[in-house]
C-alpha positions as CSV (number, residue, x, y, z in Angstrom):
1,X,90.1,68.9,113.8
2,X,93.4,69.6,115.5
3,X,95.4,72.4,117.2
4,X,96.3,73.8,113.8
5,X,92.7,74.2,112.8
6,X,92.1,76.2,116.0
7,X,94.7,78.8,114.8
8,X,92.5,79.5,111.8
9,X,89.5,80.4,113.9
10,X,88.4,84.1,114.1
11,X,89.7,86.2,115.7
12,X,93.0,84.7,114.6
13,X,95.1,86.9,116.9
14,X,93.2,85.6,120.0
15,X,93.2,81.9,119.0
16,X,96.9,81.9,117.9
17,X,98.0,83.4,121.2
18,X,95.8,80.9,123.1
19,X,97.4,78.1,121.1
20,X,100.9,79.4,121.9
21,X,100.0,79.7,125.6
22,X,98.5,76.2,125.8
23,X,101.7,74.7,124.5
24,X,103.4,75.9,127.7
25,X,102.8,73.7,130.8
26,X,101.4,76.0,133.5
27,X,100.1,74.3,136.6
28,X,99.5,76.5,139.7
29,X,102.6,76.9,141.8
30,X,104.7,75.7,138.9
31,X,104.5,78.7,136.7
32,X,108.2,79.3,136.0
33,X,107.9,78.3,132.3
34,X,104.8,80.5,131.6
35,X,106.3,83.4,133.5
36,X,109.4,83.2,131.3
37,X,107.1,82.8,128.2
38,X,105.3,86.0,129.0
39,X,108.4,87.9,129.8
40,X,110.0,86.8,126.6
41,X,106.9,88.0,124.8
42,X,107.0,91.5,126.3
43,X,110.8,91.7,125.6
44,X,110.3,90.7,122.0
45,X,107.8,93.5,121.5
46,X,110.3,95.9,123.1
47,X,107.8,96.9,125.8
48,X,108.6,97.6,129.4
49,X,108.4,94.2,131.1
50,X,108.7,93.7,134.9
51,X,108.5,90.6,137.1
52,X,107.6,91.4,140.7
53,X,109.0,89.6,143.7
54,X,106.3,86.9,143.7
55,X,106.3,86.2,140.0
56,X,103.5,88.4,138.6
57,X,104.5,90.0,135.2
58,X,103.6,93.5,134.2
59,X,104.0,94.7,130.6
60,X,103.4,98.4,129.7
61,X,102.4,99.7,126.3
62,X,102.0,103.4,125.5
63,X,98.7,104.7,124.2
64,X,97.7,104.7,120.5
65,X,98.2,108.1,118.8
66,X,95.3,110.4,119.8
67,X,94.5,108.3,123.0
68,X,97.2,109.8,125.2
69,X,94.6,111.8,127.2
70,X,92.6,108.7,128.3
71,X,93.0,107.0,131.6
72,X,95.5,104.1,131.8
73,X,93.9,100.7,131.8
74,X,95.1,97.6,133.6
75,X,94.2,94.5,131.6
76,X,94.4,91.5,134.0
77,X,94.3,87.7,133.8
78,X,96.0,84.9,135.6
79,X,98.7,82.6,134.0
80,X,98.0,79.4,135.8
81,X,95.3,76.8,135.0
82,X,93.5,74.0,136.8
83,X,94.9,70.6,136.0
84,X,92.2,67.9,135.9
85,X,92.0,64.8,133.7
86,X,89.9,61.8,133.2
87,X,91.1,58.6,134.8
88,X,91.6,56.8,131.5
89,X,93.5,59.8,130.0
90,X,97.3,59.5,130.0
91,X,98.7,63.0,130.3
92,X,101.5,64.8,132.1
93,X,100.6,68.4,132.9
94,X,104.1,69.1,133.9
95,X,105.6,68.4,130.5
96,X,102.8,68.3,127.9
97,X,100.9,71.1,126.1
98,X,97.1,70.9,126.0
99,X,95.8,68.8,123.1
100,X,92.9,70.8,121.7
101,X,90.2,70.1,119.1
102,X,87.1,71.7,117.6
103,X,83.7,70.2,118.4
104,X,81.0,72.3,116.7
105,X,80.9,75.7,118.3
106,X,83.3,74.6,121.1
107,X,87.0,74.2,121.5
108,X,87.8,71.4,123.9
109,X,90.8,69.4,125.2
110,X,91.2,65.6,124.9
111,X,90.5,64.2,128.3
112,X,91.8,67.2,130.3
113,X,90.9,70.7,131.3
114,X,91.3,73.2,128.4
115,X,92.9,76.2,130.2
116,X,90.4,78.7,128.7
117,X,90.1,79.7,132.3
118,X,92.0,82.1,132.2
119,X,94.0,81.4,129.1
120,X,91.6,83.3,126.8
121,X,92.0,86.3,129.0
122,X,95.8,86.1,128.8
123,X,95.6,85.6,125.0
124,X,93.4,88.7,124.7
125,X,95.9,90.8,126.4
126,X,98.8,89.4,124.3
127,X,96.8,90.2,121.2
128,X,96.3,93.8,122.3
129,X,99.9,94.2,123.2
130,X,101.2,92.9,119.9
131,X,98.8,94.8,117.6
132,X,99.8,97.9,115.8
133,X,96.2,98.6,114.6
134,X,94.0,98.3,117.8
135,X,93.0,101.7,119.2
136,X,93.6,101.8,122.9
137,X,94.7,104.0,125.8
138,X,98.0,103.3,127.7
139,X,97.9,99.7,128.7
140,X,99.3,98.0,131.8
141,X,99.1,94.3,131.3
142,X,99.0,92.4,134.6
143,X,99.6,88.6,134.5
144,X,99.1,87.2,137.9
145,X,100.2,83.7,139.1
146,X,98.6,81.0,141.3
147,X,95.1,82.3,141.1
148,X,93.6,78.8,141.2
149,X,95.3,77.5,144.4
150,X,95.5,80.5,146.7
151,X,95.6,83.8,144.7
152,X,99.0,84.3,146.1
153,X,100.0,86.4,143.0
154,X,97.3,89.0,143.6
155,X,98.0,88.9,147.4
156,X,101.7,89.5,146.8
157,X,101.3,92.4,144.4
158,X,102.4,95.4,146.3
159,X,100.8,98.8,146.2
160,X,102.5,101.4,144.1
161,X,103.6,99.1,141.3
162,X,100.5,99.6,139.1
163,X,99.8,103.1,137.6
164,X,96.5,102.4,136.0
165,X,93.1,104.0,136.9
166,X,90.8,101.2,135.5
167,X,91.1,97.5,135.8
168,X,89.6,95.1,133.3
169,X,89.6,91.6,134.7
170,X,89.0,89.1,131.9
171,X,88.0,86.1,134.0
172,X,84.2,86.0,133.8
173,X,82.8,83.0,132.1
174,X,79.5,84.1,130.5
175,X,79.7,86.6,127.6
176,X,76.4,88.4,128.5
177,X,77.5,89.0,132.1
178,X,79.4,91.9,133.5
179,X,80.9,91.1,136.9
180,X,80.9,93.7,139.7
181,X,81.5,91.6,142.7
182,X,82.7,88.1,143.9
183,X,83.0,85.8,146.8
184,X,85.9,85.6,149.2
185,X,87.2,82.3,150.4
186,X,89.2,80.4,153.0
187,X,90.8,76.9,153.0
188,X,89.6,74.6,155.8
189,X,92.1,71.7,156.5
190,X,91.6,69.0,159.0
191,X,94.3,66.5,159.9
192,X,95.0,63.8,162.4
193,X,97.0,60.6,162.9
194,X,95.8,57.3,164.1
195,X,97.1,53.9,165.0
196,X,96.7,51.3,162.3
197,X,95.3,47.9,163.4
198,X,96.3,44.6,162.1
199,X,93.7,42.8,160.0
200,X,92.6,39.6,161.7
201,X,91.8,36.3,160.0
202,X,88.4,35.6,158.5
203,X,88.4,38.8,156.5
204,X,88.1,39.7,152.8
205,X,89.3,42.8,151.0
206,X,87.4,45.0,148.5
207,X,88.0,48.1,146.4
208,X,85.3,50.7,145.9
209,X,85.7,52.9,142.8
210,X,83.3,55.8,142.5
211,X,83.8,57.8,139.2
212,X,82.1,59.4,136.2
213,X,80.8,62.5,138.0
214,X,80.8,65.8,136.1
215,X,82.9,67.7,138.7
216,X,83.2,71.4,137.9
217,X,83.9,74.8,139.4
218,X,83.4,74.7,143.2
219,X,82.1,78.3,143.1
220,X,80.2,78.7,139.8
221,X,78.7,75.2,139.8
222,X,78.1,74.7,143.5
223,X,74.4,75.4,143.2
224,X,73.7,72.8,140.5
225,X,73.3,69.8,142.8
226,X,76.2,67.9,141.2
227,X,77.5,64.8,143.0
228,X,80.5,65.2,145.3
229,X,82.6,62.0,145.2
230,X,83.8,62.4,148.7
231,X,80.3,62.7,150.2
232,X,78.9,59.9,148.1
233,X,81.8,57.6,149.1
234,X,81.3,58.4,152.7
235,X,77.7,57.5,152.4
236,X,78.7,54.0,151.1
237,X,81.3,53.6,153.9
238,X,78.9,54.7,156.6
239,X,76.3,52.1,155.5
240,X,78.9,49.4,155.3
241,X,80.3,50.2,158.8
242,X,76.9,50.6,160.5
243,X,75.4,47.4,159.1
244,X,78.4,45.1,158.6
245,X,81.3,46.4,160.7
246,X,83.2,47.3,157.5
247,X,86.8,48.6,158.1
248,X,88.7,51.2,156.1
249,X,92.2,50.7,154.9
250,X,92.7,53.6,152.6
251,X,90.7,56.4,150.9
252,X,91.8,58.7,148.0
253,X,89.1,61.1,146.9
254,X,89.1,64.4,145.0
255,X,92.0,66.6,144.1
256,X,91.9,70.4,144.0
257,X,90.0,72.6,146.4
258,X,88.4,74.6,143.7
259,X,87.1,71.6,141.8
260,X,84.0,69.6,142.8
261,X,85.5,66.1,143.3
262,X,84.6,63.7,140.5
263,X,86.2,60.5,141.8
264,X,87.0,58.6,145.0
265,X,88.6,55.3,145.7
266,X,88.6,53.2,148.9
267,X,90.2,50.0,150.1
268,X,88.0,48.2,152.7
269,X,87.8,45.0,154.7
270,X,84.7,43.0,155.6
271,X,84.1,39.8,157.6
272,X,83.8,36.8,155.4
273,X,80.7,35.8,157.2
274,X,79.0,39.1,156.1
275,X,80.4,39.0,152.6
276,X,77.3,38.0,150.7
277,X,74.9,40.3,152.6
278,X,77.3,43.2,152.3
279,X,77.7,42.8,148.5
280,X,73.9,42.6,148.2
281,X,73.2,45.7,150.4
282,X,76.0,47.6,148.6
283,X,74.3,46.9,145.3
284,X,71.0,48.2,146.6
285,X,72.5,51.4,148.0
286,X,74.4,51.9,144.7
287,X,71.2,51.6,142.7
288,X,69.5,54.1,145.1
289,X,72.3,56.7,144.7
290,X,72.4,56.3,140.9
291,X,68.6,56.7,140.8
292,X,68.9,59.9,142.9
293,X,71.5,61.4,140.5
294,X,70.4,59.9,137.2
295,X,69.3,63.2,135.7
296,X,72.3,65.3,136.6
297,X,75.0,62.6,136.8
298,X,74.1,60.0,134.2
299,X,77.7,58.8,133.9
300,X,78.1,58.0,137.6
301,X,79.8,54.6,138.1
302,X,80.2,52.8,141.4
303,X,82.1,49.6,141.3
304,X,82.8,47.1,144.1
305,X,85.5,44.6,143.3
306,X,87.1,41.9,145.5
307,X,90.8,42.7,146.1
308,X,93.8,41.5,148.0
309,X,93.4,41.8,151.8
310,X,95.1,44.9,153.2
311,X,97.5,44.3,156.1
312,X,96.1,47.1,158.3
313,X,93.0,49.2,158.8
314,X,92.0,52.4,160.6
315,X,91.7,52.3,164.4
316,X,88.1,51.5,165.1
317,X,87.2,54.5,167.2
318,X,88.9,56.9,164.8
319,X,87.1,55.4,161.9
320,X,83.7,55.9,163.5
321,X,84.5,59.5,164.3
322,X,85.9,60.2,160.9
323,X,82.9,58.8,159.0
324,X,80.5,60.7,161.2
325,X,82.4,64.0,160.8
326,X,82.3,63.7,157.0
327,X,78.6,62.9,157.1
328,X,78.0,65.9,159.4
329,X,80.3,68.4,157.5
330,X,78.3,70.7,155.2
331,X,78.9,70.5,151.5
332,X,77.2,72.6,148.9
333,X,75.2,75.8,149.2
334,X,75.0,77.0,152.8
335,X,73.1,80.3,152.2
336,X,71.6,82.2,149.3
337,X,72.0,85.9,149.2
338,X,69.0,87.8,150.6
339,X,70.1,90.9,148.6
340,X,70.9,89.6,145.1
341,X,68.5,87.3,143.4
342,X,69.8,83.8,142.6
343,X,73.3,84.5,144.0
344,X,74.9,81.9,146.2
345,X,76.2,83.8,149.3
346,X,78.0,81.0,151.2
347,X,79.1,77.5,150.3
348,X,81.6,74.7,151.0
349,X,83.3,72.1,148.8
350,X,84.7,69.0,150.6
351,X,87.3,68.8,148.0
352,X,89.9,66.2,149.0
353,X,90.1,63.3,151.5
354,X,93.1,61.2,152.0
355,X,93.3,58.3,154.5
356,X,96.5,56.3,154.3
357,X,99.3,54.9,156.6
358,X,98.0,56.3,159.8
359,X,97.1,59.8,158.5
360,X,93.9,61.6,157.7
361,X,93.8,64.8,155.7
362,X,90.6,66.6,154.7
363,X,90.6,69.7,152.5
364,X,87.7,72.1,152.0
365,X,87.2,75.5,150.3
366,X,84.6,77.7,151.9
367,X,83.4,80.7,149.9
368,X,81.1,83.7,150.7
369,X,80.5,87.2,149.6
370,X,79.8,88.0,153.3
371,X,82.8,87.8,155.6
372,X,80.8,86.9,158.7
373,X,78.9,84.1,156.9
374,X,82.2,82.7,155.6
375,X,83.6,82.5,159.1
376,X,80.4,81.0,160.4
377,X,80.5,78.1,158.0
378,X,84.3,77.7,158.5
379,X,83.6,77.4,162.2
380,X,80.9,74.9,161.7
381,X,83.3,72.7,159.7
382,X,86.0,73.2,162.3
383,X,83.6,72.0,165.0
384,X,82.6,68.9,163.0
385,X,86.1,67.9,162.4
386,X,87.4,68.7,165.9
387,X,84.7,66.4,167.3
388,X,86.4,63.5,165.5
389,X,89.8,64.5,167.0
390,X,91.2,66.4,164.0
391,X,93.4,69.4,164.2
392,X,91.8,72.1,162.0
393,X,93.5,75.1,160.4
394,X,92.0,78.0,158.4
395,X,94.4,79.4,155.7
396,X,94.6,81.2,152.4
397,X,91.9,83.6,153.5
398,X,91.1,86.1,150.7
399,X,88.4,88.9,150.6
400,X,85.4,89.2,148.4
401,X,84.9,92.1,146.0
402,X,82.1,94.4,147.0
403,X,79.9,95.7,144.1
404,X,80.1,99.3,143.1
405,X,77.0,100.0,141.0
406,X,78.1,103.6,140.5
407,X,81.3,102.6,138.8
408,X,82.2,104.8,135.7
409,X,83.7,101.9,133.8
410,X,80.5,99.8,134.5
411,X,78.5,102.5,132.7
412,X,80.9,102.3,129.7
413,X,80.6,98.5,129.4
414,X,76.8,98.5,129.7
415,X,76.4,101.1,127.0
416,X,78.9,99.3,124.7
417,X,77.2,96.0,125.2
418,X,73.8,97.4,124.4
419,X,75.1,99.0,121.3
420,X,76.8,95.9,120.0
421,X,74.1,93.4,121.0
422,X,70.8,95.3,121.1
423,X,70.1,94.1,124.6
424,X,71.2,94.8,128.1
425,X,73.9,92.7,129.8
426,X,73.4,90.9,133.1
427,X,75.2,93.0,135.7
428,X,76.0,90.6,138.6
429,X,78.2,89.4,141.4
430,X,79.4,85.8,141.2
431,X,80.2,83.1,143.6
432,X,83.7,82.5,142.2
433,X,86.8,84.0,143.6
434,X,88.1,86.8,141.4
435,X,91.3,88.7,142.0
436,X,89.6,92.1,142.0
437,X,88.8,92.1,145.8
438,X,92.4,91.3,146.7
439,X,93.9,93.8,144.2
440,X,91.5,96.4,145.6
441,X,93.1,96.2,149.0
442,X,96.3,97.8,147.7
443,X,94.6,99.8,145.0
444,X,91.4,101.0,146.6
445,X,90.8,103.9,144.1
446,X,91.1,101.7,141.0
447,X,87.8,101.3,139.1
448,X,87.3,97.5,138.5
449,X,85.1,95.4,136.3
450,X,85.1,91.8,135.1
451,X,83.9,90.2,131.9
452,X,84.9,87.4,129.4
453,X,83.9,84.9,126.8
454,X,81.6,82.0,127.5
455,X,83.4,79.0,129.0
456,X,81.6,75.9,130.3
457,X,82.7,73.2,132.6
458,X,85.7,75.1,134.0
459,X,87.9,73.1,136.4
460,X,86.8,69.8,134.8
461,X,87.8,67.8,131.8
462,X,84.6,68.9,130.2
463,X,85.9,72.5,130.0
464,X,85.0,74.1,126.7
465,X,85.2,77.5,125.1
466,X,82.6,78.9,122.7
467,X,84.0,79.9,119.3
468,X,81.1,82.3,118.5
469,X,81.3,83.8,122.0
470,X,85.0,84.4,121.7
471,X,84.3,86.5,118.5
472,X,81.5,88.4,120.3
473,X,83.8,89.1,123.3
474,X,86.7,90.2,121.2
475,X,84.6,92.8,119.4
476,X,83.4,94.0,122.9
477,X,87.0,94.4,124.1
478,X,87.9,96.5,121.1
479,X,84.9,98.8,121.5
480,X,85.7,99.2,125.3
481,X,89.3,100.2,124.6
482,X,88.2,102.8,122.1
483,X,86.0,104.6,124.6
484,X,87.9,104.7,127.9
485,X,87.1,107.9,129.7
486,X,89.5,110.9,129.6
487,X,91.8,111.6,132.6
């Protein structure tokens, strides 16, 4: 089934707008086309349409007849999407629309991320804005930019622009969950230069390719024990260096900070005299790693192949410090919340490692719902990398969103969910970074809540959106809009 079949799914308004949106390339920090797409949409509907100074788009729609006495609602989603693809997929995110298909109850993309995060939220808002039959209060649609790589849209939205009293964030990824809090985050970046050394005679070159890991959302999936390509590659390199004096020429591992790295590639050099023993030991370690991860990472592939001999390798002392620092640096869950059951409080994702032409760059995303714990882990990472001679910077810091269990809109959503589904929803904080905490800095009196349809595998090519859940979620949206409290 193809993109055209997706347009016939129910609810049609939602899936048609999602299909239109997914035809527009919309990588983070390159949102010019999707910003114009949304502005044209608002203008075509003859609704007040504003672009603020950082690129967020606000579209306002008056209340339905009889709903003028209700509080104004801000419906909010982000325009950008995470761009990840499988190695064997040929796709240009800058020029191509997402190629979607139906797989049972799921909508998927062919070899790439789907963009349901947060495209289904954007499509929901578009459908409400366009409809002449949906009952709703005055709507202020807020489409933010660059949520996935820095939340600079939410950070740049000034106070006083929004007029709404209630914010509905449509970026939660389980349809039975109502979000009331989230983690904050900070980017930890380590860099250094080194002198490359000439490769001497009597050496042989190899390439290591580590791929086939699931990857996933570095917040929502961090507790699952998934393989991190950068940590696994470092384990291989550490073993080769310690036992055989292996030297590193290049490393290219991972991609985006908010995606658990699925692949890593390294170019290495070994003494010919150790070649046979190295290949044997590498095979044993590979088998051990695959055995450790066989349940959760059944597609993990580690391939060692002889390659042309690189001309230069890392300086010996720098290489030793680098490998040790990556081994020492924390990856995964750092602390579980003592206050909220099963909630990850603090974590780190060693997202990207580049070693090439005399330069090292390591990129991490540290998350926590507790500011002091976030800084504690960031400082631990800083110490690890500084011990290997790196210069470490902390940037892109954004706050978490503190739960308000007395929220009036929370009460509305819980009651509506119970009525529609004959069971109570899960009211929870999440370990992802939602924009509510940032928006709340300039709009502290706004009552905020987050919910959405079921999306699995976000930030990876396995991303998929449930068709049945989208229908359930759409009905929930309509019921919420009908029952917004009076002013």
